[in-house]
N, C-alpha and C positions, 0 to 999 in steps of 0.2 A: 911928367908922370905919364905911364902909359895905362891906355884904357883897359877894364876888366871886361870879361866874357861871362855869361850865363852860368854861375856855378853849379847849377843843376846839369847842364850840359857837361861841363868840366868833369864832373864826377861820373859820367856814363863811361862805359867800358870803350875801348877803343874798336873800331872795325876788326873784326877777328881774321877774315881772310887776307888783308895784306899783313898781319902780324904773322900768320903762318908762313907765308911765301918768304918774310925776311930771314927766316930760318934757313934757307939754301940760297941766300943771296951770295953771289961770288962763286958758288961750287958748281963744278962740271960733273956730268954724267956719263959714264962710257955709251956708246952707241950700242953694245950687245946688253946693257943694263940699264936702260933710260929712265928716268925720273915717271914714276907713276903718281899723278896728283889726283888726288880723291879727295881734295879739301872743299871744293865748291861745287854746288849743284849747276852743272852747265850741260846743255846738249851736245852732243857729239856730232853732230852734222847740222849744215847750213839749213835754211828754210829750204823747201822745195823749190826746184827752177822756175815753175808756173807761178809760184807767189812772188817770187823776187821781180819777175816781168811784169806781172801785174803791177807791184808798187813802183817800178821803173816807169811803168806807163802813166800811172797815176800822178806821180810826181811831176811830169810834165804840163799837167792842170793848174793853172797859178790858184785856184781855188784851193786847194791842198795846202797851201801855204798860211790859210786862215784859220781862224781859231773855230772850232766845233761848238755845239751846245754845250753847256755846263756838265750836263748829265752824258753827252756822248752821242754820235749819228745815231739817227732814228735806225737805220738799216742793220747797225750792230748792235742795236739794244734788243729791236727786233729778232735777229738771229741767235742772240744769246738767249733769250727767253724761249725761243722754238726748242734750242739745244738742250735746255733743262728739262723742258715739258718730255721731250723724248727719252731722255735718260733716267729721269726721276719720277715723271708723272707731276699731276699737279696743275696749278692753274697759275703759273708765273707769266707776266703780261709785261712788255717793255717797259711801262711805267716803273715797274719795281727795279730796274737795272739801272745802275750807274757806271759808267766807262771811267777807270782812272789810271793814271800812269803806274803800271805795274801793281801787283798785288803788295807790296811794300807800302804803297800810296793808300792803297783800300786799306790797310789796318790802321795804318797811323790816321787817317780821315775819320774812321769809324771810332778809334779810341779817342779822338778830341770831340766828336758828336756824342759820344757815350758819357764820358767821365770827366770829373771836376777834380782838381787838385785836392787830396785827401780820401777820394774814393779809392776803391781796389777791384782788382778782376782776379779771377783763380784760373792759373795755368798750371798744367800737369807738368812735372819735370820728369824728364828734360823737355826744355820748350826751346823753340827757335830764336835765337839769340837777339835779332831784331826787335821782335814783341818785346822783351825785357827793356831793350834800350829804350824804345818809344816810350812805355810806361814811365821808366825812369826820368825822362825829360820832361813827361808832363806831370809829374809829380803825383802819378797813379800807383798805388800799391799793389804789390803781387803778393797773394795768397798761393803758395805752391802745394799741388797734390802730389803726393809721395810716389815716385817712381816704382811699378810695379813690373818686375822681370819674370815673376812667377807668371803674371799673366801675358807674357811676350809682348809688354811694353804697353799693353792697353790700360788706360787710366779706370779706375773705380769710381761710378757715378757716388757711391754712398760717401767716399773721401769729399766730393765736392757738397753733398747735402751738410757735411759737417762743418763746412768753412762759410757757408753763404751767412750772410746777415743784412742789414737794411744798408748798409754804405757798399754791397756788393753790386757792380755793374753790367758785369760780364763774366760767363765762363767762356774761355777761349780754348779751342781744340782745334789741331791740325791733323789731317786724315786724308790720305796715307801721311804719315808722320815725318817731320823733319823736326828732329835729326835720326828718330831710331827706325824708321821706315814701318814701322807698327800699322797695320790697317784696322780701323775701328768697326766693328760689326753693327750693321744696322739697330739691333735690340739695346747695344751699349748706346748709340748715339739718341735711340728713343727714351732712354733712361735719364741722359743727361737734358733732352729738352725739357723733360718733367721737372727737374730738379730745378731748370732755369724758370721755366713757367710759373712754378709754386712759390719761388724766391721774387719774382716779378723783375728779373734781370734779362738780359740777352744772352743766346746762345751765339757766340761768334764763331762760325765753322769755317775755317780755312782749308779750301779744297784745291789748292794749286796743283795737286799732283792726281786728281781724280781720275784723268784720261788714262793712266797707266795701272789701273786695276783691270784684271781679267776681262778679256771681251764678253761683252752680256751681261755683266756684273752692274747691278744696281748699287750704287753707294750707300742709299738710304730712302726711306719714304716720306720725309719731314714734309716736303713740299705738298704732298697730297693733304695734309693735316689742313683743314678748314681755317685754324688759326695759327698758321704758321707766321703770318706777318706780324703777330704781336710779340712773337720772342726770337724769331731765327734771323741771323744776319749771316748770310753765305758771302764767302770771299772766293775769288777765282783769279786765275791767271791764264792768259793767252801765250805766255813766253816759253813755257816748256813744251806744251803739245805741238806747237807750231816753230819751235826753235827760234824764237822771237826775242830774246831776253833783251838786247840793246833797242828794242822797238820801244818798250815799255808800255805794254796794254795788259789791265785788269780790270777788274769788276767788284762792285758789291751789289748784292742782290738782297732787298729789304722793304719793309713796309712803309708806308707813307710818312710817319712820325720821323723815321729815320731818313727817309730820302730829304726831307726839308733841313734837317741838321747837315747832311751831307753838302748839298748845295752850296751852303755858307761856308765850309769848310774848303771845299774844293776850289770856289770862287778866290779866297786867299792864297791857296797854296801854290795852285797849279793852273787854274781858269779851265783847263780841258786837257784830256790825255792829247799824245801827239796825233796829230791828223793822219798822217801816213801810216803809222801803227796801227790806227783804227781800221784805215783801208785794208791792210794786211790781215786784220783779224775778221773783217768781213768776207774776204776772200777764202779764208781757209774754213770758215764755217759753211761756206757755200760750195765748196768745190774740193775740198780735201779729207773728206770722210773715210776713204778707204786708204790714204795716207796714214790718216791719224791711226787707224785701226792698225797698219802695219807698223806703225812706230811703237804704238804699244805693246805688240806682241815681241819687237826686238827687245825693249825695255823689261818686258816679262822674261824673257829668256836669260837677261842679264842678272837679273835677281835670281832665278833660279840656279844660274851658274855658279854665283858666289856661296848660295846655300851648300851646293854640291861640293865646292873648295872646303868649305869649313868641317866637313865630315871626317877628314882624315885624323887618325886617332893618335898622332903623335905633336898636336897642337895643345898648346897651353893657352891660346887666346879662345875665348869662348863666344860664339854668336848668339845674341839675344833676340834679335829680330832682324828682319830684312824685308823690304817691298819699295815698289816704286824707283826712287833713286838712291835710297839710304839702306845702309848697314850700320848696326849698333854693336858693337863689340866690347866684351870685359877683358882687361890685360891681365895679365898675372901677378904682377909686380906690388906686393903689400908694402913694400919699402920704398917706392919710387911715386913721385906725383904723375899723374896723367901728361901733364905738360913736359915733364922731363921724357915721359915716355915718347911722345908725339915727335919730340925735337929729335930723340936717338933715332926713330925710324927714318924721319926724313934725311938727317945727313949721313947716317950709316948704311940705312938700307934701301935709300931712294923713295920712300914710301910716305909722301905727303898727306896726313891724315888731321882731324882735328879733335883737341881734348875733349872729354865730355864736362869738364867743370865750365866750358864756356855754354854750356846749356843749361844751367840750373844748378842747384843746391844738390848734395849726394851725388854727384858723377863723377867723381875723380878716379873710379876704377873703368872707366869707360872711354871709347874712342868712336868717333862718327867716320865712317867712310862713305862719300859721295860717288857710288861706282859707276852712274850710268854714261859716263863720257868716256869709259874703257870697252872693248868688244868683250864678248864671253870669253874669247882665248886667253884674256889676262886675268882672270880672277883667280885660277891657280897660281899664277906668279905672285898675287898679292900675298896669299896664304904661304906660298915659299918663303917669301922674305919676313911674314912675319914669325915662320918657324926659326929661319936662320937668325933671327934677333935673339 
């Protein structure tokens, strides 16, 4: 008799990116019309050469093959706290920071630390699919906030206020958003903080893409609140800003009670984030401010380029929102599923995008474009292929 696997995990959707890649398996695309892969959020360039050289040098030290502290290397925790104070203000210190193996682990550990089976969290639709997968695996319910295209994809705090109850453990937001690219204004985040504070739940704020806001922009001032540790759980990733996706380095920034829970969870899941990845992030924080700003400007240029490309008046696809790495687009076909539309674009137009229904309920008329791995010059070609479809 064959052994069984966890039925809760069995019921979770399969990882979406490999599913999308399977649509083009065996296909060949002509050299003058290559595949435009906008299905996964990946940096288009390698880490800076100086960072790679630093990691190679550090790899020669046998100490980098050993565990770090569960919470991460002190220099990285100090550096992240200082970076947050510079960007947001406030009084974040190293003791508030835990380094994780990427932001996905930061979210997973946070959910284990916050919620028990039968509790629930509130997410705006559309949401990042790994957040849904995590909640489903853990038996945590999801209360969806409705999508607000009329607000450019920015969720309404009043929707969350109507959903909270005594089993709500967190309101989860991602800004700049994956999948929509929408950037949530500071006053909206302030309002969500108040909803969470009044409900006695956490506001889990995933800011993986905050480095791609326009230069000089402060995402919010929540860290300047004296009571931020009672409500806010901030998630971050070094992967995108320094092009370190394979190094797996993220972070959770939270108050003491949350830190105690995260220590237990991390010790069981990973023990510590990869040592060399942490060394890379330390170097980035200490030496790459100018490179980070330049990279952010490049990404901002790509976002503006795709917005311009969608202004052509013969296009039946509608750009709902765009920012950081992503654009969220309404397709014109009332009689075709979003999956069918996405498969057709991949196979017939060489344009690999993700269907909106993979990001939550009510998203069947939408497609997600992760455009950040393409140059500005490719954005008109994306729209040209949509028009040809």
